[in-house]
C-alpha positions, 0 to 999 in steps of 0.5 A: 508508446503508452495511451490513456483511455478517456474512460480512465482519465477522470475517474475518481471513485467508483463502488468497491465491488466494481474496482475489484478484478478476480484474480486468474492464475494458472496452475500448471504443476503442483508446485504452481498450485501450492505457490497460489494457495500460499499467496492467497493465504498471505493476503487474508492473513494481511487483512485479518490483522488489519481489521483486528488492529483497525476497529474498535469495540468498547474502547479498545481495538479487537487486537488487544481484546484478543491479546487480553483474552489470551492472557486471562485463559493462561491465567486461569490455567495456571491457577489450575481452574482449567484442565492442562495447567502449565500446558494451557498456560504455555500455549496461550503464551505461545499464541500471544507471542505469535499475535504480536509478532505476526502484527508487527510483521505485517504492520511493517508491510501495510498489511498487504501482500506485494509479489514483486515482478519483472519490470515492464518495457515502457517508454518513460512519459509524462502523465497528463496533469488532469488525469485522475487514475483510480487506485487502492492505496496503502501507505503513510497518509497524512493531513493538517499535521496529522499522520496515520497509516491506512491499508486499501484505501480508495482513491486516484493518483494524479501529477501535478504540473510542478511534477509533484506526485499526489495519492488522494484517498478517502477513508471511510466508516468501516464495521468488523463483526457487527460489533467493531467500528472504525475510529470517527476521527480518522474519517475523511480525505487523507493524502500522500505527496512526494516530489521526483527527487524524494523516489528511492525505489520503484518495484512493479508487481502484484499487490494482495489484500484479502481475495483481491490481487491487482497489478500495482506499484511499491513506491519507496519515497522519503517523508518529512515528519515534523517535530512533535515534541522533545522527544521526537524531533523532525525527521526524514524517513523512508516509507513505501507506498503501495498503489494497486490498480483495477486497470493495468494499463493505468499501472503502467501509465503511472510507472511511465510517469514515476520513470520520466523524471529519473531518466530526464535527469540521466539525459540532462547529465548526458548533454553536450557542452554546447547545450544540445542533448547527445542522441541515444536510443533510449531518448524517446520520451513522449508526452501523453496525450489528453 
């Protein structure tokens, strides 16, 4: 049976350093060593792209300034004002293409490195509606008819009595290289809501962002996008929300809560004609105390 400690039930926000768990991995072979180093490198690349795309200087994102710099260097080289000429211009063009492709690739992953792992064997169980479990969330957030993609926002996860799941996070102002600033109009509370029937897939694994790697979940669910104009009608799209947990027990508790509705639906479909549920070994659902 899963249990949630009293100290974890109502934690909402803590200092950033308090929520960071050092990555501890064993290196039993040369292959393991290079696998770990590659994963850590990927995490830092994703964070760098997010910082470049998030922060602005003189009205433009750092990513745009970097692209402009590459174009200018290439143009100057083509004019013969730099040694190397076509060679330097070609190199700048390749760097520009790699920068654009790299940003789009990491943007599709919400700028985090998700390493899938085998799903833990747990008993599906509902999460207490009063429980608020601390997380670092990445995904497609919304508030007051506005939507925006954020990465590694501090917040908490909870499930309401209606079984609707919520990710409630705070986007705080940040800086980059002492010059760039995050947009002020995006500062404040942002939310992700999804109902059990909207969940399409749940994966367990490790989520990395920069030097941090925590146990977590990748939850793919349907998001309704409201109509914005004639060219952007309302539609339902599939989005993935990444939930990283400082405490493994909290991650297991949320996983059990998300799995509960799926197994409950299967149990309902297996009920006999007289209304009594058929007895199966998997009929062991329990409600978390709290």
